[in-house]
NUTORKOL-434580 format. One record per residue: x negated, y, z of N, C-alpha, C in turn. Coordinates in steps of 0.2 Angstrom, whole numbers, always signed. Atoms other than C-alpha are relative to their C-alpha. Example, Ala and Ser with C-alpha at 12.3 -4.5 7.8 and 13.67 -1.06 7.14 Angstrom:
REM residues 2
(rec (-4 -6 +0) (-62 -22 +39) (-4 +6 +0)),
(rec (+4 -6 -1) (-68 -5 +36) (+4 +5 +3)),
***
This chain:
REM residues 242
(rec (-4 -6 +0) (+0 +0 +0) (-4 +6 +0)),
(rec (+4 -7 +0) (-6 +18 -3) (+2 +4 +6)),
(rec (-1 -4 -6) (+3 +25 +12) (+5 -4 +4)),
(rec (-5 +3 -5) (+14 +20 +27) (+3 +6 +4)),
(rec (-4 -5 -3) (+27 +32 +34) (+0 -1 +7)),
(rec (+0 +0 -8) (+25 +35 +53) (+3 +6 +3)),
(rec (-3 -6 -3) (+37 +47 +61) (-1 +6 -5)),
(rec (+0 -6 +3) (+32 +65 +55) (-6 +0 -6)),
(rec (+6 +0 +4) (+17 +59 +45) (-1 -6 -4)),
(rec (+2 +6 +3) (+10 +46 +33) (-7 -2 +1)),
(rec (+7 +3 +0) (-5 +35 +35) (-2 -1 -7)),
(rec (+2 +1 +7) (-15 +35 +19) (-6 -5 -1)),
(rec (+5 +4 +1) (-27 +23 +11) (-7 +4 +0)),
(rec (+6 -5 +0) (-40 +38 +11) (-2 +2 +7)),
(rec (+3 -1 -6) (-44 +36 +29) (+3 +6 +4)),
(rec (-2 -6 -2) (-33 +50 +33) (+8 +0 +1)),
(rec (-7 +0 -1) (-15 +55 +39) (+2 +7 -3)),
(rec (-3 -6 +3) (-4 +68 +30) (+7 +2 +3)),
(rec (-6 -3 -2) (+9 +79 +37) (+4 +4 -6)),
(rec (-3 -4 +5) (+21 +84 +23) (+3 +7 +2)),
(rec (-3 -7 -2) (+30 +98 +33) (-5 +5 +0)),
(rec (+6 -5 -1) (+13 +106 +36) (-4 +0 -6)),
(rec (+5 +1 +5) (+5 +101 +20) (-7 -1 +2)),
(rec (+7 +0 -4) (-10 +96 +31) (-2 -8 +0)),
(rec (+4 +6 +0) (-22 +81 +29) (-5 +0 +6)),
(rec (+4 +0 -6) (-32 +75 +44) (-5 -6 -1)),
(rec (+5 +5 +0) (-48 +65 +44) (-5 +1 +6)),
(rec (+4 +0 -6) (-61 +61 +58) (-6 -4 -2)),
(rec (+6 +4 -1) (-79 +55 +61) (-3 -1 -7)),
(rec (+3 +0 +7) (-87 +60 +44) (-8 -2 +1)),
(rec (+7 +1 -2) (-105 +59 +53) (-4 +2 -6)),
(rec (+5 -2 +5) (-113 +69 +39) (-7 +1 +3)),
(rec (+7 +0 -2) (-132 +68 +40) (-3 -6 +3)),
(rec (+2 +7 -3) (-133 +50 +47) (-6 -2 -3)),
(rec (+6 +3 +3) (-145 +45 +34) (-7 +3 +2)),
(rec (+6 -3 -2) (-158 +58 +38) (-2 -1 +7)),
(rec (+1 +1 -7) (-156 +55 +57) (-4 -7 +0)),
(rec (+3 +7 +0) (-160 +36 +53) (-7 +0 -3)),
(rec (+7 +0 +3) (-175 +41 +42) (-5 +3 +5)),
(rec (+4 -3 -5) (-182 +51 +56) (-2 -6 +5)),
(rec (+2 +6 -5) (-182 +34 +66) (-3 -6 -4)),
(rec (+4 +5 +4) (-190 +25 +51) (+4 -5 -4)),
(rec (-5 +4 +4) (-174 +17 +43) (+2 +4 -6)),
(rec (-2 -4 +6) (-172 +23 +25) (+7 -3 -3)),
(rec (-6 +2 +3) (-154 +22 +19) (+2 +5 -6)),
(rec (-3 -4 +5) (-146 +28 +3) (+4 +6 +2)),
(rec (-5 -6 -3) (-138 +46 +5) (+6 -1 -4)),
(rec (-6 +2 +4) (-121 +40 +0) (+6 +3 +4)),
(rec (-6 -2 -4) (-109 +47 +14) (+3 +7 -3)),
(rec (-3 -6 +3) (-107 +65 +7) (+4 -1 -6)),
(rec (-4 +2 +6) (-102 +58 -10) (+6 -3 +1)),
(rec (-7 +3 -2) (-89 +47 -2) (+5 +4 +3)),
(rec (-4 -5 -3) (-82 +61 +8) (+3 +4 -6)),
(rec (-3 -4 +6) (-80 +72 -8) (+5 -4 -4)),
(rec (-5 +5 +4) (-72 +57 -17) (+6 -1 +3)),
(rec (-6 +1 -4) (-60 +54 -3) (+4 +7 +0)),
(rec (-4 -7 +0) (-55 +73 -2) (+3 +1 -7)),
(rec (-3 -1 +7) (-53 +73 -21) (+6 -4 -1)),
(rec (-6 +4 +0) (-41 +59 -20) (+6 +3 +4)),
(rec (-6 -3 -4) (-31 +67 -6) (+3 +6 -3)),
(rec (-2 -6 +3) (-30 +83 -15) (+4 -2 -7)),
(rec (-4 +2 +6) (-24 +74 -31) (+6 -3 +1)),
(rec (-6 +4 -2) (-11 +63 -22) (+5 +4 +4)),
(rec (-5 -4 -5) (-4 +76 -9) (-1 +7 -2)),
(rec (+0 -7 +0) (+1 +94 -9) (-3 +3 +7)),
(rec (+4 -2 -6) (-13 +100 +3) (-1 +7 +1)),
(rec (+2 -7 -1) (-14 +117 +10) (-5 +1 +6)),
(rec (+4 +0 -6) (-24 +113 +26) (-3 -7 +1)),
(rec (+4 +6 -2) (-38 +100 +30) (-2 +1 +7)),
(rec (+2 +0 -6) (-41 +96 +48) (-5 -6 +1)),
(rec (+5 +5 -1) (-57 +87 +53) (+0 -1 +8)),
(rec (-1 +1 -7) (-54 +79 +70) (-6 -2 +4)),
(rec (+6 +1 -4) (-72 +79 +77) (-5 -4 -4)),
(rec (+6 +4 +3) (-89 +72 +72) (-1 +1 -7)),
(rec (+2 -2 +7) (-91 +82 +56) (-7 -2 -1)),
(rec (+7 +1 +0) (-110 +80 +59) (-2 -6 +4)),
(rec (+2 +6 -4) (-120 +66 +66) (-5 +2 +6)),
(rec (+6 -1 -5) (-136 +73 +75) (+3 +4 +6)),
(rec (-2 -4 -6) (-132 +78 +93) (-4 +6 +2)),
(rec (+4 -5 -3) (-147 +89 +97) (-2 +6 -4)),
(rec (+2 -5 +4) (-149 +100 +82) (+4 -1 -7)),
(rec (-3 +1 +7) (-144 +103 +64) (-6 -2 -5)),
(rec (+5 +2 +5) (-155 +93 +52) (+2 +2 -7)),
(rec (-1 -3 +6) (-157 +99 +35) (+5 -3 -4)),
(rec (-5 +3 +3) (-146 +86 +27) (+7 +2 +2)),
(rec (-6 -2 -2) (-132 +90 +38) (+2 +7 -2)),
(rec (-1 -7 +1) (-134 +109 +35) (+3 +0 -8)),
(rec (-1 -1 +7) (-134 +107 +16) (+7 -4 -2)),
(rec (-6 +4 +2) (-120 +93 +14) (+6 +3 +4)),
(rec (-5 -3 -3) (-109 +101 +27) (+3 +7 -3)),
(rec (-1 -6 +4) (-110 +118 +18) (+4 -2 -7)),
(rec (-3 +2 +6) (-106 +109 +2) (+8 -3 +1)),
(rec (-7 +3 -1) (-90 +100 +9) (+4 +6 +2)),
(rec (-4 -6 -2) (-85 +117 +17) (+2 +4 -6)),
(rec (-1 -3 +6) (-86 +125 +1) (+6 -3 -5)),
(rec (-5 +4 +4) (-76 +111 -8) (+7 +1 +3)),
(rec (-7 -1 -3) (-62 +112 +5) (+2 +7 -1)),
(rec (-2 -7 +0) (-62 +131 +6) (+3 +2 -7)),
(rec (-2 -2 +7) (-60 +132 -13) (+8 -2 -1)),
(rec (-6 +3 +2) (-44 +122 -12) (+6 +1 +6)),
(rec (-5 +0 -6) (-36 +124 +6) (-4 +3 +6)),
(rec (+3 -2 -7) (-39 +130 +24) (-3 -5 +3)),
(rec (+4 +5 -4) (-51 +121 +35) (+1 +1 +7)),
(rec (+0 +0 -7) (-48 +117 +53) (-5 -5 +3)),
(rec (+5 +5 -2) (-62 +109 +63) (+1 +0 +8)),
(rec (+0 +1 -8) (-60 +101 +81) (-7 -3 +1)),
(rec (+7 +2 -2) (-76 +98 +90) (+0 -7 +3)),
(rec (+1 +7 -3) (-82 +80 +93) (-7 +0 +4)),
(rec (+6 +1 -4) (-96 +74 +104) (-7 +1 -4)),
(rec (+6 -1 +4) (-109 +75 +89) (+0 +7 -2)),
(rec (-1 -7 +3) (-104 +93 +85) (-3 +6 +4)),
(rec (+3 -5 -4) (-115 +102 +97) (-2 +7 -3)),
(rec (+3 -6 +4) (-123 +114 +84) (+4 +1 -6)),
(rec (-3 -2 +6) (-110 +114 +71) (+3 +7 -1)),
(rec (-3 -7 +1) (-103 +131 +75) (-5 +5 -4)),
(rec (+4 -4 +4) (-119 +138 +68) (+1 +0 -7)),
(rec (-1 +0 +7) (-115 +132 +51) (+7 +2 -1)),
(rec (-7 -2 +2) (-96 +135 +52) (+0 +8 +0)),
(rec (-1 -7 -1) (-99 +153 +58) (-2 +4 -7)),
(rec (+2 -3 +7) (-107 +157 +40) (+7 +1 -4)),
(rec (-6 +0 +4) (-89 +154 +33) (+6 +2 +4)),
(rec (-6 -3 -4) (-79 +162 +47) (+4 -5 +4)),
(rec (-4 +5 -3) (-73 +146 +55) (-2 -1 +7)),
(rec (+1 +1 -7) (-71 +144 +73) (+1 -8 +2)),
(rec (-1 +7 -2) (-73 +126 +80) (+4 +0 +7)),
(rec (-5 +0 -5) (-59 +121 +92) (-1 -6 +5)),
(rec (+0 +6 -5) (-58 +110 +108) (+6 -5 -2)),
(rec (-6 +4 +2) (-41 +104 +102) (+4 +5 -4)),
(rec (-5 -3 +4) (-27 +109 +90) (+7 -2 +1)),
(rec (-7 +2 -1) (-9 +109 +95) (+5 +2 -6)),
(rec (-5 -1 +6) (+5 +107 +81) (+6 -3 +2)),
(rec (-7 +3 -2) (+23 +105 +87) (-1 -5 +6)),
(rec (+1 +5 -4) (+23 +88 +96) (-6 -4 +0)),
(rec (+7 +4 +1) (+5 +83 +91) (-5 +5 +3)),
(rec (+6 -3 -2) (-11 +87 +99) (-6 -4 -3)),
(rec (+6 +3 +3) (-27 +84 +89) (-6 +1 +4)),
(rec (+6 -1 -4) (-42 +81 +99) (-5 -6 -1)),
(rec (+5 +5 +2) (-58 +71 +96) (+1 -7 +4)),
(rec (-1 +6 -4) (-55 +58 +110) (-5 -2 +5)),
(rec (+6 +2 -4) (-72 +58 +119) (+1 +2 +7)),
(rec (-1 -3 -6) (-64 +67 +134) (+7 -1 +2)),
(rec (-7 +0 -2) (-48 +66 +144) (+2 +7 +0)),
(rec (-4 -7 +1) (-36 +80 +140) (+7 -1 +3)),
(rec (-7 +0 -3) (-20 +84 +149) (+5 +3 -4)),
(rec (-6 -2 +4) (-6 +86 +137) (+5 -5 +0)),
(rec (-6 +5 +1) (+11 +78 +135) (+2 -2 -7)),
(rec (-1 +1 +7) (+10 +78 +116) (-2 -7 -2)),
(rec (+3 +6 +3) (+7 +63 +105) (-7 +2 -3)),
(rec (+7 -2 +2) (-12 +63 +103) (-2 -3 -7)),
(rec (+3 +3 +6) (-21 +61 +86) (-7 +1 +2)),
(rec (+7 +0 -2) (-39 +56 +90) (-4 -4 -5)),
(rec (+5 +4 +3) (-55 +50 +82) (-4 -4 +5)),
(rec (+5 +2 -5) (-71 +45 +91) (+0 -8 +0)),
(rec (+0 +7 -1) (-66 +26 +92) (-3 -4 -6)),
(rec (+2 +4 +6) (-70 +21 +74) (+3 -7 +1)),
(rec (-3 +7 -1) (-58 +6 +77) (+0 -4 -6)),
(rec (+0 +5 +6) (-60 -10 +66) (+3 -6 +3)),
(rec (-2 +7 -2) (-53 -27 +66) (-5 -5 -4)),
(rec (+4 +4 +3) (-65 -41 +63) (+3 -7 -1)),
(rec (-3 +6 +2) (-59 -57 +54) (-5 -5 -2)),
(rec (+4 +5 +2) (-68 -73 +52) (+4 -6 -2)),
(rec (-3 +6 +2) (-63 -88 +42) (-3 -6 +3)),
(rec (+2 +6 -3) (-66 -106 +46) (-7 -2 -1)),
(rec (+7 +1 +2) (-83 -107 +37) (-5 +5 +2)),
(rec (+5 -5 -3) (-90 -92 +46) (+0 +6 -4)),
(rec (+0 -7 +4) (-87 -78 +33) (+4 +5 +4)),
(rec (-3 -5 -5) (-82 -62 +42) (+1 +6 -4)),
(rec (-1 -6 +3) (-75 -46 +36) (+2 +5 +6)),
(rec (-1 -5 -5) (-74 -30 +46) (+4 +6 -3)),
(rec (-5 -4 +3) (-59 -19 +42) (+1 +7 +4)),
(rec (-2 -7 -4) (-58 +0 +48) (+7 +0 +0)),
(rec (-7 +1 -1) (-41 +2 +55) (+3 +7 +3)),
(rec (-4 -5 -4) (-28 +15 +61) (+3 -4 +6)),
(rec (-4 +2 -6) (-21 +12 +78) (+6 +5 +1)),
(rec (-5 -4 -1) (-4 +18 +82) (+5 -3 +5)),
(rec (-5 +2 -5) (+8 +17 +97) (+4 +6 +3)),
(rec (-4 -5 -4) (+19 +27 +109) (-5 +5 +3)),
(rec (+5 -5 -3) (+9 +43 +112) (-6 +1 -3)),
(rec (+6 +0 +3) (-6 +40 +102) (-1 -3 -7)),
(rec (+2 +2 +7) (-13 +38 +84) (-8 +1 +0)),
(rec (+8 -1 +0) (-32 +34 +82) (-2 -1 -8)),
(rec (+2 +0 +7) (-40 +38 +65) (-6 -5 -1)),
(rec (+6 +4 +1) (-53 +26 +57) (-5 +5 -3)),
(rec (+6 -4 +3) (-70 +33 +51) (-1 -2 -7)),
(rec (+2 +2 +7) (-74 +34 +33) (-7 -1 -1)),
(rec (+7 +0 +0) (-92 +33 +37) (-2 -7 -3)),
(rec (+3 +6 +3) (-101 +20 +26) (-4 -5 +5)),
(rec (+5 +4 -5) (-113 +15 +40) (+2 -1 +7)),
(rec (-3 +2 -6) (-101 +13 +54) (+3 -6 +0)),
(rec (-4 +6 -1) (-96 -4 +59) (+6 +0 +3)),
(rec (-6 -1 -4) (-83 +2 +71) (+0 -4 +6)),
(rec (-1 +3 -6) (-78 -3 +88) (+5 -6 -1)),
(rec (-3 +6 +0) (-72 -21 +89) (+6 +0 +5)),
(rec (-5 -2 -4) (-55 -17 +96) (+3 -7 +3)),
(rec (-3 +7 -2) (-49 -36 +98) (-5 -2 +6)),
(rec (+5 +3 -5) (-65 -39 +109) (+0 +5 +6)),
(rec (+0 -5 -5) (-61 -24 +120) (-5 +5 +0)),
(rec (+5 -5 +0) (-74 -12 +114) (+3 +7 -1)),
(rec (-3 -7 +0) (-65 +4 +119) (-5 +5 +2)),
(rec (+4 -6 -1) (-75 +20 +118) (+3 +6 +3)),
(rec (-3 -6 -2) (-63 +33 +121) (+4 +0 +7)),
(rec (-3 +0 -7) (-58 +37 +139) (+7 +2 -1)),
(rec (-7 -1 +1) (-42 +44 +132) (+4 -6 -2)),
(rec (-4 +6 +3) (-37 +28 +123) (+1 -5 +6)),
(rec (+0 +5 -5) (-41 +18 +139) (+6 +1 +4)),
(rec (-6 -1 -4) (-25 +26 +147) (+6 -3 -4)),
(rec (-6 +3 +4) (-14 +17 +134) (-1 -8 +0)),
(rec (+0 +7 +0) (-9 -1 +133) (-2 -2 -7)),
(rec (+3 +1 +6) (-20 -7 +119) (+4 -5 -4)),
(rec (-3 +5 +4) (-11 -23 +115) (+7 +2 -3)),
(rec (-6 -2 +3) (+5 -13 +111) (-1 +4 -6)),
(rec (+1 -4 +6) (-3 -3 +97) (+0 -4 -6)),
(rec (+0 +3 +7) (+0 -7 +79) (-6 +2 -4)),
(rec (+7 +0 +3) (-15 -10 +68) (+2 +1 -8)),
(rec (-1 -1 +7) (-15 -3 +50) (-7 +0 -3)),
(rec (+6 +0 +3) (-31 -9 +41) (-1 +3 -6)),
(rec (+1 -3 +6) (-39 +0 +27) (-5 -4 -4)),
(rec (+4 +3 +5) (-46 -9 +12) (-1 +4 -6)),
(rec (+1 -4 +5) (-54 +0 -2) (+4 -2 -7)),
(rec (-3 +3 +6) (-46 -12 -15) (+8 -1 +1)),
(rec (-7 +2 -1) (-29 -17 -7) (+4 +6 +3)),
(rec (-4 -6 -3) (-25 +0 +2) (+1 -2 +7)),
(rec (-1 +1 -7) (-17 -1 +19) (+4 -7 +1)),
(rec (-3 +7 -2) (-12 -18 +27) (+2 +1 +7)),
(rec (-3 +1 -6) (+0 -19 +41) (-1 -6 +4)),
(rec (+1 +6 -3) (-7 -31 +53) (+4 -2 +6)),
(rec (-5 +1 -6) (+6 -29 +67) (-4 +2 +6)),
(rec (+3 -2 -6) (+2 -27 +85) (-6 -3 +2)),
(rec (+6 +4 -2) (-14 -31 +93) (+1 -6 +4)),
(rec (-2 +6 -3) (-6 -43 +104) (+2 -6 -4)),
(rec (-2 +5 +5) (+1 -52 +89) (-6 -3 -4)),
(rec (+6 +2 +4) (-16 -52 +80) (-4 -5 +4)),
(rec (+4 +5 -4) (-24 -61 +95) (+2 -7 -1)),
(rec (-3 +6 +0) (-12 -75 +93) (-1 -4 -7)),
(rec (+0 +3 +7) (-16 -79 +74) (-5 -6 +1)),
(rec (+4 +6 +0) (-22 -97 +73) (+0 -4 -6)),
(rec (-1 +5 +5) (-18 -103 +56) (-6 +1 -5)),
(rec (+5 +0 +6) (-28 -97 +40) (-6 +3 +3)),
(rec (+6 -4 -3) (-40 -85 +50) (+0 -1 +7)),
(rec (+1 -1 -7) (-47 -85 +67) (-3 +7 +1)),
(rec (+2 -7 -1) (-48 -67 +73) (-3 +1 +7)),
(rec (+3 -1 -7) (-59 -61 +87) (-3 +7 +0)),
***
């Protein structure tokens, strides 16, 4: 499926959600600059993340009527500084978005020095963003609101292994009463193994994990409704899930 309607928004196969009434698309955890940070540690990776993000944005703009893009934290990757790759690629993404729509940025735990880059374009980084019944916050800290939370930070994934040992890791949306968790479009992020209890967000820990619905993202098949986490744990036929 290309999209799944959930309350006031749709989940999309482009690692994002879209609010038709606001003409707003939301992504999280881009982690721009990851490759250069790894290169500083001696691990050389192809510089692919920025191109994937531009490609996703292009598809979002082509498929939906978008007047606002909200990045829900971790636009960049390096905690302690702005590395050159981050600076150059984030500016390129900002210009790409600003030529087509408004840009809203919520601060993630990796975004300590992002304001320096954003200030050049007159953009103020936000601790959170409220819109009607929704609060957009990265999810790395507890925040006291009664709204439905839209968070990132978790990089949720579902790992499925067949009987001969083959395994696939599927980035996934999580959704339930009071919270929606966005997947990361990062190429190099394996994601938190939700079924094994790898919960990172202190905000998510306040919710009943087993009651959340899982919508996996597959680049070929689109969105796949896998049901509730409690139901996935019980699968024993074609696949063994762990």
